[in-house]
C-alpha positions as CSV (number, residue, x, y, z in Angstrom):
1,X,5.2,-5.8,-3.5
2,X,7.1,-6.3,-6.8
3,X,10.1,-7.5,-4.9
4,X,8.1,-10.2,-3.1
5,X,6.7,-12.1,-6.1
6,X,8.5,-14.5,-8.4
7,X,9.3,-12.0,-11.1
8,X,10.7,-14.7,-13.5
9,X,7.1,-16.0,-13.8
10,X,5.7,-12.7,-14.8
11,X,6.1,-11.2,-18.3
12,X,8.0,-7.9,-18.7
13,X,4.9,-5.9,-19.8
14,X,3.4,-6.1,-16.4
15,X,6.3,-4.4,-14.7
16,X,6.5,-1.8,-17.5
17,X,2.9,-0.8,-16.7
18,X,3.7,-0.8,-13.0
19,X,6.6,1.5,-13.5
20,X,4.4,3.9,-15.5
21,X,1.8,3.8,-12.7
22,X,4.5,4.6,-10.2
23,X,5.7,7.4,-12.5
24,X,2.2,9.0,-12.6
25,X,1.8,8.7,-8.8
26,X,5.3,10.2,-8.2
27,X,4.4,13.3,-10.4
28,X,1.1,13.7,-8.6
29,X,2.8,13.5,-5.2
30,X,5.5,16.0,-6.2
31,X,2.7,18.5,-7.3
32,X,0.8,17.9,-4.0
33,X,3.6,18.2,-1.5
34,X,2.9,21.0,1.0
35,X,-0.6,21.6,-0.2
36,X,-2.3,19.0,2.0
37,X,-0.1,18.8,5.2
38,X,-0.3,15.6,7.2
39,X,-0.3,15.6,10.9
40,X,2.9,14.1,12.2
41,X,3.6,12.3,15.5
42,X,6.0,15.0,16.8
43,X,6.8,17.9,14.4
44,X,8.9,18.9,12.7
45,X,9.3,15.9,10.4
46,X,12.8,14.8,9.4
47,X,12.3,15.6,5.7
48,X,11.0,19.0,4.9
49,X,8.5,19.4,2.0
50,X,11.2,20.5,-0.4
51,X,13.2,17.4,0.2
52,X,10.0,15.3,-0.2
53,X,9.3,17.0,-3.5
54,X,12.8,16.1,-4.8
55,X,12.4,12.6,-3.5
56,X,9.2,12.3,-5.6
57,X,11.0,13.7,-8.6
58,X,13.8,11.1,-8.1
59,X,11.1,8.4,-7.9
60,X,9.6,9.7,-11.2
61,X,13.1,9.4,-12.9
62,X,13.7,5.9,-11.5
63,X,10.2,4.8,-12.6
64,X,10.7,6.1,-16.1
65,X,14.0,4.4,-16.4
66,X,12.5,1.2,-15.1
67,X,9.7,1.3,-17.7
68,X,12.3,1.7,-20.5
69,X,14.4,-1.2,-19.2
70,X,11.4,-3.5,-18.9
71,X,10.3,-2.5,-22.4
72,X,13.7,-3.5,-23.7
73,X,13.5,-6.8,-21.8
74,X,16.4,-5.9,-19.5
75,X,15.0,-7.8,-16.5
76,X,18.0,-7.4,-14.3
77,X,18.1,-3.6,-14.7
78,X,14.3,-3.4,-14.3
79,X,14.4,-5.4,-11.2
80,X,17.1,-3.1,-9.7
81,X,14.8,-0.1,-10.5
82,X,11.9,-1.9,-8.7
83,X,14.1,-2.5,-5.6
84,X,15.4,1.1,-5.6
85,X,11.9,2.4,-6.0
86,X,10.7,0.4,-2.9
87,X,13.6,1.7,-0.8
88,X,13.1,5.4,-1.8
89,X,9.3,5.1,-1.1
90,X,9.8,3.6,2.3
91,X,12.5,6.1,3.3
92,X,10.3,9.0,2.1
93,X,7.2,7.7,3.9
94,X,9.0,7.3,7.2
95,X,11.0,10.5,7.3
96,X,8.4,12.7,5.8
97,X,5.8,11.6,8.4
98,X,7.7,11.2,11.6
99,X,10.2,13.3,13.5
100,X,13.4,12.0,15.3
101,X,11.6,12.7,18.6
102,X,8.6,10.7,17.5
103,X,10.6,7.7,16.3
104,X,12.4,7.6,19.7
105,X,9.2,6.9,21.6
106,X,7.1,3.7,21.8
107,X,4.1,5.5,20.5
108,X,6.0,6.8,17.5
109,X,7.5,3.3,16.7
110,X,4.0,1.8,17.0
111,X,2.6,4.5,14.7
112,X,5.4,3.8,12.3
113,X,4.6,0.1,12.2
114,X,0.9,1.0,11.6
115,X,1.9,3.3,8.7
116,X,4.1,0.6,7.1
117,X,1.4,-2.0,7.5
118,X,-1.2,0.3,5.9
119,X,1.2,0.9,3.0
120,X,1.6,-2.9,2.6
121,X,-2.1,-3.5,2.6
122,X,-2.8,-0.8,-0.1
123,X,0.2,-2.0,-2.1
124,X,-0.7,-5.7,-2.1
125,X,-4.3,-5.0,-2.9
126,X,-3.6,-2.7,-5.9
127,X,-0.8,-4.8,-7.3
128,X,-2.7,-8.0,-6.9
129,X,-5.7,-6.5,-8.7
130,X,-3.5,-5.2,-11.5
131,X,-1.7,-8.5,-11.8
132,X,-5.0,-10.3,-12.1
133,X,-5.9,-8.0,-15.0
134,X,-2.6,-8.9,-16.7
135,X,-3.8,-12.5,-17.1
136,X,-6.1,-11.2,-19.8
137,X,-3.0,-10.3,-21.8
138,X,-0.9,-13.3,-20.7
139,X,-3.4,-16.1,-20.0
140,X,-0.8,-18.8,-20.1
141,X,1.2,-17.2,-17.3
142,X,1.6,-19.1,-14.0
143,X,-0.9,-18.3,-11.3
144,X,1.9,-18.7,-8.6
145,X,2.6,-14.9,-8.5
146,X,-1.1,-14.1,-8.1
147,X,-1.4,-16.7,-5.3
148,X,1.6,-15.2,-3.6
149,X,0.2,-11.7,-3.7
150,X,-3.1,-12.9,-2.3
151,X,-1.3,-14.5,0.6
152,X,0.7,-11.3,1.2
153,X,-2.5,-9.3,1.0
154,X,-4.1,-11.5,3.7
155,X,-1.0,-11.4,5.9
156,X,-0.7,-7.6,5.7
157,X,-4.4,-7.1,6.5
158,X,-3.9,-9.5,9.5
159,X,-1.0,-7.4,10.7
160,X,-2.9,-4.2,10.3
161,X,-5.7,-5.8,12.4
162,X,-3.2,-6.3,15.2
163,X,-2.2,-2.6,15.2
164,X,-5.8,-1.5,14.9
165,X,-7.0,-3.7,17.7
166,X,-4.3,-2.5,20.0
167,X,-5.2,1.1,19.3
168,X,-8.8,0.3,19.9
169,X,-8.2,-1.3,23.2
170,X,-5.9,1.4,24.5
171,X,-7.8,4.5,23.2
172,X,-11.4,3.4,23.1
173,X,-12.2,6.1,25.7
174,X,-11.4,8.8,23.1
175,X,-14.2,7.6,20.8
176,X,-17.2,9.9,21.4
177,X,-20.3,10.6,19.4
178,X,-22.0,8.8,16.6
179,X,-19.6,10.2,13.9
180,X,-16.6,8.5,15.4
181,X,-18.5,5.3,15.9
182,X,-19.6,5.4,12.3
183,X,-16.1,5.9,11.0
184,X,-14.7,3.2,13.3
185,X,-17.4,0.7,12.1
186,X,-16.6,1.6,8.5
187,X,-12.9,1.2,9.2
188,X,-13.2,-2.3,10.6
189,X,-16.0,-3.6,8.4
190,X,-14.7,-2.3,5.0
191,X,-11.0,-1.9,5.8
192,X,-10.1,-5.0,7.8
193,X,-12.8,-7.7,8.0
194,X,-13.9,-7.2,4.4
195,X,-10.4,-7.5,2.8
196,X,-9.8,-10.7,4.8
197,X,-13.0,-12.2,3.4
198,X,-12.0,-11.0,-0.1
199,X,-8.5,-12.6,0.2
200,X,-10.1,-15.9,1.2
201,X,-12.6,-15.8,-1.6
202,X,-9.9,-15.0,-4.2
203,X,-7.7,-17.8,-2.8
204,X,-10.5,-20.3,-3.2
205,X,-11.4,-19.1,-6.7
206,X,-7.8,-19.5,-7.8
207,X,-8.0,-23.2,-6.8
208,X,-10.0,-23.5,-10.0
209,X,-7.5,-21.3,-12.0
210,X,-10.2,-18.8,-12.7
211,X,-8.1,-15.6,-12.7
212,X,-10.8,-13.4,-14.1
213,X,-13.2,-14.1,-11.3
214,X,-10.4,-13.7,-8.7
215,X,-9.5,-10.4,-10.3
216,X,-13.1,-9.2,-10.0
217,X,-13.1,-10.1,-6.3
218,X,-9.7,-8.4,-5.8
219,X,-11.1,-5.2,-7.4
220,X,-13.8,-5.2,-4.7
221,X,-11.0,-5.7,-2.2
222,X,-9.2,-2.6,-3.4
223,X,-12.4,-0.5,-3.1
224,X,-13.0,-1.8,0.5
225,X,-9.4,-1.2,1.5
226,X,-9.4,2.4,0.3
227,X,-12.8,3.0,2.1
228,X,-11.4,1.6,5.3
229,X,-8.1,3.6,5.1
230,X,-10.0,6.8,4.4
231,X,-12.1,6.2,7.5
232,X,-9.0,5.5,9.5
233,X,-7.5,8.7,8.2
234,X,-10.5,10.7,9.3
235,X,-10.2,9.1,12.7
236,X,-6.5,10.0,12.9
237,X,-7.2,13.6,12.0
238,X,-9.8,13.8,14.8
239,X,-8.2,11.7,17.5
240,X,-4.5,11.5,16.6
241,X,-4.8,7.7,16.9
242,X,-4.1,5.2,14.1
243,X,-7.1,2.9,14.3
């Protein structure tokens, strides 16, 4: 999401903090690889756990370098680190989750699109909320970047709705029992409909240039998004369908 906002309108400190957040997540991912195996579309996945661990270590190094560059005010170098980070993350996500056989099928490609849409939803929600908090530090900063992120958030949630609706229409017969119904209801209410309402509310609030209230609303959006994706993850583990 860093690559999709007008970076020239955002102060360097925000990206420095983002790089440090990415550094922490990369270290956590490196320590967790192989301990909590994810169910892939058609095993074995392209990247083995050892390669994923080294990819996470590479991400940590890039993130640390990016934080140093943003601290020194080297915007060009920092922006390059942001772009490289995005590329490495996407490649690692795709090739550590899917196999060559899985990506050669329609189901596999559809699942890939759903995974990328999920990542975009989570990324836009979290980055938007953190950017909103940054306005407490830089109150004179333009609200255009936050407006852009809110629009991206709404668009990615809408895209995820398309994937979820298609999965629901084609695999509804697999839903059985009150537990699945509960998870599916939570997935749609908290993970899809709720974030769309949140995005609209934040967009309307920003019309009055009230960044603090918009940030509070986006914080709720982050919570709802994580709840919805956790419910979707439970459904996937049970039914092997990305709702």
